[in-house]
FIBALUM-188980 format. One record per residue (C-alpha): residue number from 1; residue in three letters; chain; x, y, z. Coordinates in Angstrom, 3 decimals. Layout:
% residues N
  num  residu  chaine        xx        yy        zz
  NUM     ALA       A         X         Y         Z
...
END
This chain:
% residues 73
  num  residu  chaine        xx        yy        zz
    1     UNK       A     1.620    18.404     7.117
    2     UNK       A     4.706    18.289     5.267
    3     UNK       A     5.300    15.973     2.381
    4     UNK       A     7.167    13.146     2.258
    5     UNK       A     8.617    11.930    -1.190
    6     UNK       A     9.427     8.093     0.518
    7     UNK       A     5.995     7.862     1.586
    8     UNK       A     4.438     9.307    -0.969
    9     UNK       A     6.478     6.687    -3.545
   10     UNK       A     5.584     3.571    -1.491
   11     UNK       A     1.805     4.776    -1.906
   12     UNK       A     2.188     5.153    -5.572
   13     UNK       A     3.486     1.498    -5.851
   14     UNK       A     1.040     0.259    -3.416
   15     UNK       A    -1.608     1.973    -5.657
   16     UNK       A    -0.164     0.169    -8.782
   17     UNK       A    -0.221    -3.420    -7.601
   18     UNK       A    -3.630    -2.864    -6.496
   19     UNK       A    -5.052    -1.426    -9.685
   20     UNK       A    -3.079    -4.250   -11.548
   21     UNK       A    -4.685    -6.744    -9.334
   22     UNK       A    -7.905    -5.194   -10.236
   23     UNK       A    -8.987    -4.449    -6.661
   24     UNK       A   -10.519    -1.347    -4.746
   25     UNK       A    -8.947     0.299    -1.631
   26     UNK       A   -12.157    -1.726     0.161
   27     UNK       A   -11.286    -4.885    -1.081
   28     UNK       A    -7.661    -4.695    -0.443
   29     UNK       A    -8.299    -3.524     3.036
   30     UNK       A   -10.579    -6.473     3.871
   31     UNK       A    -8.191    -8.745     2.640
   32     UNK       A    -5.125    -7.436     4.503
   33     UNK       A    -7.446    -6.622     7.804
   34     UNK       A    -6.598    -2.886     7.857
   35     UNK       A    -9.355    -0.031     7.509
   36     UNK       A   -10.197     1.032     4.050
   37     UNK       A    -9.686     4.757     5.290
   38     UNK       A    -6.075     3.726     6.308
   39     UNK       A    -5.209     2.198     2.803
   40     UNK       A    -6.056     5.275     1.241
   41     UNK       A    -3.954     7.319     3.629
   42     UNK       A    -1.397     4.939     2.802
   43     UNK       A    -1.562     5.358    -0.902
   44     UNK       A    -1.614     9.230    -0.452
   45     UNK       A     1.621     8.956     1.509
   46     UNK       A    -0.305    10.395     4.585
   47     UNK       A     0.344     7.524     6.987
   48     UNK       A     4.067     5.624     7.316
   49     UNK       A     3.082     1.736     7.044
   50     UNK       A     4.945    -0.330     9.423
   51     UNK       A     6.891    -3.567     8.006
   52     UNK       A     3.928    -5.375     9.435
   53     UNK       A     1.516    -3.582     7.367
   54     UNK       A     3.617    -3.956     4.282
   55     UNK       A     3.873    -7.482     4.651
   56     UNK       A    -0.134    -7.616     5.565
   57     UNK       A    -0.535    -5.365     2.195
   58     UNK       A     1.534    -7.458     0.152
   59     UNK       A     0.331   -10.781     0.987
   60     UNK       A    -2.920    -9.281     0.425
   61     UNK       A    -2.092    -8.696    -3.033
   62     UNK       A    -0.373   -12.044    -3.531
   63     UNK       A     3.231   -10.506    -3.932
   64     UNK       A     5.934   -10.315    -1.678
   65     UNK       A     7.321    -6.952    -0.032
   66     UNK       A    10.427    -7.076    -2.104
   67     UNK       A     8.092    -6.657    -5.245
   68     UNK       A     6.058    -4.142    -3.607
   69     UNK       A     8.904    -2.307    -2.727
   70     UNK       A    10.563    -2.503    -6.226
   71     UNK       A     8.005    -0.125    -7.784
   72     UNK       A     9.519     2.544    -5.652
   73     UNK       A    11.946     4.829    -7.814
END
């Protein structure tokens, strides 16, 4: 599988926010109604999260999508 810098950047931003909120991948998955393995795949840039999934993750973190994506450089 080839690496995608954009997916990896989103994954780093997601991991940053998750850790800042003190959540495990499993806790974030439960709050966002996603599988914990899927959250790990997104964090590693191995899955392309849909916009709907991005909203689920942001809401579960108590932030908005703009804040989540604002971490991407």
